[in-house]
C-alpha positions in Angstrom: 181.6 101.0 73.0 179.8 97.7 73.5 177.8 97.5 76.8 178.9 95.2 79.6 177.6 91.7 79.6 174.7 91.0 81.9 175.0 87.2 81.7 178.0 84.8 81.6 177.9 81.1 81.3 178.5 78.2 78.9 177.1 77.1 75.5 176.9 73.4 75.3 176.1 71.1 72.3 176.6 67.4 73.2 180.2 67.2 74.3 181.3 70.6 72.9 181.2 73.3 75.5 182.6 76.9 75.4 182.3 79.9 77.7 180.0 82.7 76.4 178.8 86.1 77.4 175.4 87.6 76.5 174.1 91.2 76.2 170.6 92.5 75.3 170.4 93.5 71.7 168.1 96.3 72.5 168.1 99.1 75.0 165.6 101.7 76.4 168.3 103.6 78.3 168.0 106.5 75.9 164.2 107.0 76.5 163.0 110.1 78.2 161.9 109.2 81.7 160.0 111.3 84.2 159.7 111.3 88.0 156.5 112.1 89.8 157.0 115.2 92.0 155.0 117.1 94.6 154.1 120.3 92.7 154.1 122.3 96.0 157.6 121.3 97.2 159.3 120.0 94.1 160.3 116.8 96.0 159.9 113.3 94.5 156.9 111.2 95.4 157.6 107.8 96.9 155.3 104.8 96.0 154.1 102.7 98.9 151.9 99.6 99.0 148.6 100.3 100.8 146.0 97.7 102.1 143.0 98.0 99.8 140.6 97.6 102.7 142.2 99.2 105.8 144.0 101.8 103.7 147.1 101.4 106.0 150.7 101.1 104.8 152.0 97.6 104.4 155.5 96.8 105.6 157.8 95.1 103.1 158.1 92.1 105.4 154.3 91.6 105.2 154.1 91.6 101.4 153.5 88.2 99.8 152.5 87.1 96.3 149.0 85.6 95.8 147.3 83.8 93.0 143.5 84.6 92.9 141.3 81.5 92.8 138.1 83.2 93.8 136.8 86.6 95.0 138.8 87.6 98.0 140.4 84.1 98.0 144.1 83.7 97.2 146.7 81.0 97.2 149.8 82.5 98.8 153.3 81.8 97.5 156.5 82.7 99.2 159.6 83.7 97.3 161.2 80.3 98.2 158.3 78.5 96.5 158.8 80.3 93.3 162.6 79.9 93.4 162.2 76.1 93.9 160.6 75.6 90.5 163.5 77.3 88.6 166.2 75.3 86.8 169.0 74.0 88.9 171.5 75.5 86.6 171.1 79.0 85.2 174.5 79.2 83.7 174.4 76.6 80.9 172.7 77.0 77.5 172.4 73.3 76.6 171.0 73.0 73.1 168.5 70.2 73.3 167.1 70.1 69.7 166.9 71.9 66.4 164.1 73.2 64.2 164.2 74.5 60.6 164.9 78.2 60.8 162.2 79.1 58.3 159.4 77.3 60.3 159.5 79.6 63.4 156.6 82.1 63.3 157.5 85.7 63.9 155.0 85.9 66.7 157.0 83.6 68.9 160.1 85.9 69.0 160.2 88.0 72.2 163.5 89.7 73.2 166.8 89.4 71.3 170.3 89.1 72.8 173.8 88.9 71.4 175.8 85.8 72.3 179.6 85.8 71.8 182.5 83.7 73.0 184.0 84.8 76.3 187.6 84.0 75.6 190.0 83.1 72.8 190.1 79.4 73.8 186.4 79.0 73.4 186.2 80.8 70.0 186.9 77.6 68.0 184.1 75.6 69.7 181.7 78.5 69.4 182.5 78.8 65.6 181.9 75.1 65.1 178.4 75.3 66.7 177.5 78.5 64.8 178.7 77.3 61.4 177.0 73.9 61.8 173.7 75.5 62.5 174.1 77.9 59.6 175.0 75.2 57.1 172.0 73.1 58.2 169.7 76.1 58.2 168.4 75.3 61.6 168.0 77.2 64.9 168.8 75.7 68.3 166.2 75.3 71.1 167.2 75.4 74.8 165.8 76.5 78.1 167.3 79.1 80.4 166.4 81.1 83.5 166.3 84.7 82.4 164.6 87.7 84.0 163.8 85.5 87.1 161.8 82.9 85.0 162.6 79.8 83.1 162.2 80.4 79.4 162.5 78.6 76.1 165.2 80.3 74.1 166.1 80.1 70.4 169.6 80.4 69.0 170.2 81.4 65.4 173.6 82.2 63.8 174.0 85.8 62.7 177.2 87.1 61.1 180.1 86.1 63.4 177.9 85.6 66.4 174.7 84.0 67.6 171.4 85.8 68.4 169.6 84.3 71.3 165.9 85.1 71.4 163.7 84.5 74.4 160.4 82.9 73.1 156.9 83.8 74.2 155.1 81.3 76.3 152.4 79.3 74.6 149.6 80.9 76.6 150.7 84.4 75.4 150.2 83.7 71.7 146.7 84.0 70.2 145.6 82.1 67.2 145.5 84.3 64.1 142.6 82.2 62.7 140.3 83.6 65.4 140.7 87.0 63.7 141.5 86.4 60.1 139.3 83.4 59.3 136.3 85.4 58.1 138.2 87.8 55.9 137.7 87.7 52.1 140.8 86.2 50.3 139.5 87.0 46.9 141.7 88.8 44.4 140.9 92.6 43.9 140.2 94.1 40.5 143.2 94.1 38.2 143.1 97.8 37.6 143.0 98.6 41.3 145.9 96.2 42.1 148.0 97.7 39.3 147.6 101.2 40.6 148.4 100.1 44.1 151.5 98.3 43.0 152.8 101.4 41.2 152.2 103.5 44.3 154.1 101.0 46.5 157.0 100.9 44.0 157.2 104.7 43.9 157.4 104.8 47.7 159.8 101.9 48.4 163.2 102.7 49.7 166.0 100.8 51.4 165.6 100.0 55.1 167.3 102.5 57.4 167.2 102.8 61.2 165.9 106.4 60.9 162.6 104.9 59.7 162.0 103.7 63.3 162.8 106.9 65.0 160.5 108.1 67.8 159.2 111.6 66.9 157.6 112.0 70.4 160.9 111.4 72.0 162.6 114.0 69.9 159.8 116.5 70.6 160.0 115.9 74.3 163.8 116.5 74.3 163.2 119.8 72.5 160.6 120.9 75.1 162.9 119.9 78.0 165.8 121.8 76.5 163.6 124.8 75.9 162.3 124.7 79.5 165.9 124.5 80.8 166.6 127.8 79.3 163.4 129.5 80.4 163.1 128.1 84.0 165.6 128.9 86.6 166.7 126.0 88.8 165.3 125.6 92.3 166.8 128.1 94.7 169.6 126.6 96.7 169.0 126.1 100.3 170.9 128.6 102.4 174.0 127.0 103.9 174.2 127.1 107.6 177.1 129.1 108.9 179.7 126.9 110.6 179.8 127.4 114.3 182.5 129.7 115.4 185.4 128.5 117.5 187.0 130.1 120.5 189.6 132.0 118.4 186.9 133.6 116.2 184.9 134.7 119.3 188.0 136.2 120.9 188.9 138.1 117.8 185.3 139.4 117.5 185.4 140.5 121.2 188.7 142.3 120.7 187.5 144.0 117.6 184.3 145.1 119.5 186.4 146.4 122.4 188.7 148.3 120.1 185.8 150.0 118.4 184.2 150.9 121.8 187.5 152.5 122.9 187.7 154.6 119.8 184.1 155.9 120.3 
């Protein structure tokens, strides 16, 4: 079953607009996650913010974001300040320009999402945009507020839908020349290259999702399942007896009197 959409809005190209819905193309919901517990009590540990100098707890109302400009000197920004620099509209993907699909370096791709039409009426307009980009071998570039920040996004046709990628910010991408410039690009010896090519050919197979499985995750699940069988659950807290009512007390007194008379 397809997951619920986490974003709904409009895809717009010039005067052509259609309602769309978007879902993340990847998920980490199946990952093994742990809670931090108090070993002595078995209760969960709660995280709290503590003042680094006074070591006292900080109330949520007193928390504020700060940009460090010098040692122990910060520029304070309120939530309203950050929200004010966001796009006015967070519900329209307005394709502003196109770039050749084969010119986009892999390093710019960040997080993929599936984009599909939201109703039957919009399918025709969606298909026109998708097929036009596919025939021209281009990807669309737009901007959108996602994950609480304005991002450049790239749209590329894929099968019957469109894949929307969030793109990395320019200051996140490092220049490969800084690392690869000094490497030797000379050709290796023919004999060595021939042997390596034979080895690669012998170990080449078709791509399958099983090649990207997480062995640590599988081992953790095995350990957890094993511990479930060996360890007993925490002893249940004794339930308090419900307070007796007048009728129960009277019955108990009558029973006590009856036993006393017999003795």
